[in-house]
C-alpha positions in Angstrom: -2.7 1.4 24.1 -4.5 -0.4 21.2 -5.7 1.5 18.1 -9.4 1.1 19.0 -8.7 2.5 22.4 -6.7 5.3 21.2 -9.3 6.4 18.5 -12.0 6.0 21.1 -10.4 8.5 23.3 -10.0 10.9 20.5 -13.4 10.2 19.1 -15.0 11.3 22.5 -13.5 14.8 22.1 -15.0 15.1 18.5 -18.1 13.0 19.0 -20.5 15.9 18.7 -19.0 17.3 15.5 -18.2 14.0 13.5 -21.6 13.8 11.9 -22.1 17.5 11.2 -18.7 18.5 9.9 -17.7 18.1 6.3 -14.8 15.8 5.0 -13.0 19.0 4.5 -13.3 19.9 8.2 -12.2 16.3 9.2 -9.1 16.8 6.9 -8.2 19.8 8.9 -8.5 17.9 12.1 -6.4 15.1 10.7 -3.6 17.7 9.5 -3.5 19.3 13.1 -3.2 15.8 14.6 -0.4 14.7 12.2 1.9 17.7 12.9 1.8 16.8 16.6 3.1 13.2 16.1 6.7 12.1 16.5 8.5 10.1 13.7 7.8 6.4 14.0 10.4 4.1 15.8 11.7 1.4 13.6 11.7 -0.9 16.6 7.9 -0.5 16.9 6.4 -4.1 17.2 4.5 -4.0 14.0 7.5 -3.0 12.0 9.8 -5.5 13.7 7.3 -8.3 13.2 7.0 -7.6 9.6 10.7 -6.9 9.0 10.0 -3.4 7.4 10.9 0.2 8.0 8.6 3.0 8.9 8.9 5.0 5.6 7.4 8.2 6.9 4.9 6.9 9.4 4.6 8.7 12.7 3.7 7.4 16.2 1.9 8.3 19.4 2.5 5.9 22.2 2.0 2.4 20.7 0.0 3.4 17.6 1.6 4.1 14.2 -0.2 6.6 12.0 -0.4 6.9 8.2 -1.6 10.0 6.4 -3.9 9.3 3.6 -3.6 11.9 1.0 -5.8 12.9 -2.1 -4.5 13.8 -5.6 -3.3 17.2 -4.5 -1.2 15.8 -1.7 -3.4 17.2 1.1 -4.2 14.9 4.1 -7.8 13.7 4.1 -7.6 11.3 7.1 -5.3 9.3 9.3 -5.0 5.5 9.5 -3.9 4.1 12.9 -2.0 0.8 13.0 -1.8 -1.1 16.3 1.2 -3.4 17.2 -0.7 -6.5 16.3 -1.5 -5.0 12.9 -5.1 -4.1 13.4 -5.9 -0.8 11.7 -8.7 1.8 11.4 -9.3 5.2 10.1 -10.3 8.4 11.9 -14.1 8.9 11.5 -15.4 11.3 9.0 -12.4 11.5 6.7 -12.3 10.9 3.0 -10.8 7.5 2.1 -12.0 6.9 -1.5 -9.5 8.1 -4.0 -7.0 8.6 -1.0 -3.6 6.9 -0.8 -0.1 6.9 0.8 3.0 6.8 -1.3 6.5 5.3 -0.4 9.3 6.7 -2.8 9.3 9.3 -5.6 7.6 8.7 -9.0 10.1 9.1 -11.8 9.6 9.0 -15.6 9.9 5.7 -17.2 10.1 3.8 -13.9 7.7 1.5 -12.3 4.9 2.5 -9.9 3.4 -0.3 -7.8 0.0 -0.1 -6.1 -1.0 -2.4 -3.2 -3.5 -2.5 -0.5 -1.6 -2.7 2.7 1.4 -0.8 4.1 3.5 -3.8 5.0 3.4 -5.1 1.4 4.1 -1.6 0.0 7.1 -1.3 2.3 8.3 -4.9 1.2 8.1 -4.1 -2.4 9.9 -0.6 -2.0 12.6 -2.4 0.0 13.1 -4.8 -2.8 13.0 -2.5 -5.7 13.5 1.1 -4.6 10.5 1.9 -6.9 7.7 4.1 -5.9 4.9 2.1 -4.1 1.3 3.5 -3.5 -0.8 2.1 -0.7 -4.5 2.2 -1.7 -5.6 1.4 1.8 -8.5 -0.9 0.9 -9.2 -3.3 -2.1 -12.2 -1.4 -3.3 -10.0 1.7 -3.5 -7.6 0.4 -6.2 -9.6 1.8 -9.1 -10.2 5.4 -7.8 -6.5 5.7 -6.8 -5.3 4.2 -10.1 -7.5 6.6 -12.0 -6.0 9.6 -10.0 -2.4 8.5 -10.9 -3.4 7.9 -14.6 -4.6 11.5 -14.8 -1.4 13.0 -13.2 1.3 10.4 -14.2 2.1 10.4 -17.9 5.2 8.2 -18.2 5.2 5.8 -15.2 4.5 2.0 -15.7 1.8 1.1 -13.2 1.8 -2.4 -11.6 -1.1 -3.5 -9.3 0.5 -5.8 -6.7 -2.5 -7.4 -5.2 -2.7 -10.1 -2.6 -2.9 -13.7 -3.7 -6.3 -15.3 -4.3 -5.8 -18.9 -3.4 -9.5 -19.9 -3.3 -10.8 -17.7 -6.1 -13.0 -15.9 -3.8 -12.9 -12.4 -5.3 -16.4 -11.3 -6.1 -17.5 -10.3 -9.6 -17.4 -6.6 -8.9 -13.8 -6.8 -7.9 -12.8 -9.0 -10.9 -14.5 -6.5 -13.0 -12.6 -3.6 -11.4 -9.4 -5.5 -12.1 -10.2 -5.9 -15.7 -10.9 -2.1 -16.0 -7.6 -1.3 -14.3 -5.7 -3.6 -16.5 -7.4 -1.8 -19.5 -6.1 1.4 -18.1 -2.3 0.1 -18.7 -2.0 -1.2 -15.1 -0.5 -4.7 -15.0 -1.7 -7.1 -12.3 0.7 -9.3 -10.3 0.3 -11.5 -7.4 2.8 -13.4 -5.1 3.1 -17.1 -5.4 3.7 -19.3 -2.4 5.4 -22.7 -2.4 3.5 -25.5 -0.6 6.2 -25.5 2.2 5.5 -21.8 2.8 1.8 -22.3 3.1 2.3 -25.2 5.6 4.7 -23.1 7.6 2.3 -20.1 7.8 -0.6 -22.4 8.8 1.6 -24.0 11.4 2.9 -20.8 12.9 0.0 -18.4 12.5 -3.0 -20.5 11.4 -3.3 -18.2 8.3 -2.9 -18.9 4.5 -0.3 -16.6 3.2 -1.5 -14.1 0.6 0.4 -10.6 0.8 3.8 -9.7 -0.4 4.9 -9.1 3.1 3.8 -12.7 3.8 6.2 -13.7 1.0 9.0 -11.8 2.6 8.4 -13.4 6.1 8.2 -16.8 4.6 10.7 -16.8 1.7 13.0 -13.9 2.4 13.9 -10.7 0.4 15.5 -12.8 -2.4 12.3 -14.6 -3.1 10.3 -11.4 -3.2 13.0 -10.0 -5.7 12.9 -13.1 -7.8 9.1 -12.9 -8.3 9.3 -9.1 -9.0 12.2 -9.6 -11.4 10.1 -11.4 -13.9 8.5 -8.1 -14.7 11.6 -7.1 -16.7 10.7 -10.0 -19.1 7.0 -9.5 -19.2 6.5 -5.6 -19.5 8.0 -5.2 -23.0 5.7 -7.8 -24.5 2.6 -6.1 -22.8 0.7 -3.2 -24.4 1.2 0.1 -22.5 -1.6 2.8 -22.9 -0.6 5.8 -25.0 -1.0 8.0 -22.0 2.0 6.4 -20.4 4.4 7.5 -23.1 7.1 5.5 -24.9 8.1 1.9 -23.8 11.6 2.9 -22.8 11.9 2.3 -19.0 14.3 1.5 -16.4 14.5 -2.2 -15.9 13.6 -3.3 -12.5 16.8 -5.2 -12.2 18.6 -2.0 -12.4 16.7 -0.6 -9.5 17.2 -3.8 -7.5 20.9 -3.4 -7.8 20.7 -0.5 -5.4 19.3 -3.0 -2.7 21.9 -5.7 -3.1 
């Protein structure tokens, strides 16, 4: 069953209440639904195709579910992911400022932020660092602000998708500048010409995400590009809110994945 069909079935049940209930009420419905779900199977088509693990996702039939949580850790809504990668949220839930995290945040270690789950899983598999899924490009700033308020010693990295055509609009670019001013470093994957040619030939798509880099270049290529952060970070100013510059080098974390 596709994610659109699955939520359509679920939406019929709550159609009369979606537009009168508050986001709080919808978060309650999301929590009730979440506890009924089984742990996701790592052999799910979406996970196999993208060579990643489930990392806490749950599953009902063919649909994977990701719980979006606010700054207090409460579930605000659920995002369903179909085998082909299409996704959507339950209606009525709060998305802005909500996120999903893979791994634990530790003092003086990196915390990555990226838009999609597949890229987050890729980065976590490469580094063992905490990775926050912000769920949508426009949600980077609210989520980073939330972590800036609660996180005092982590080193925050915005692992965005590539922008090969420079098509990011001015509002997004302005948001990136603000995020970088908050002490969050911006990095993007780089694709060799042969990778782009292969992606166009196989899928008809220009590669942009960190998971695309995994599929086209392998885990060693992902690690190689992330490893440069060990050199770049000490030379970059870190906002006082994030404490001293002493931190665990990314290369040390990567040794655990070798």
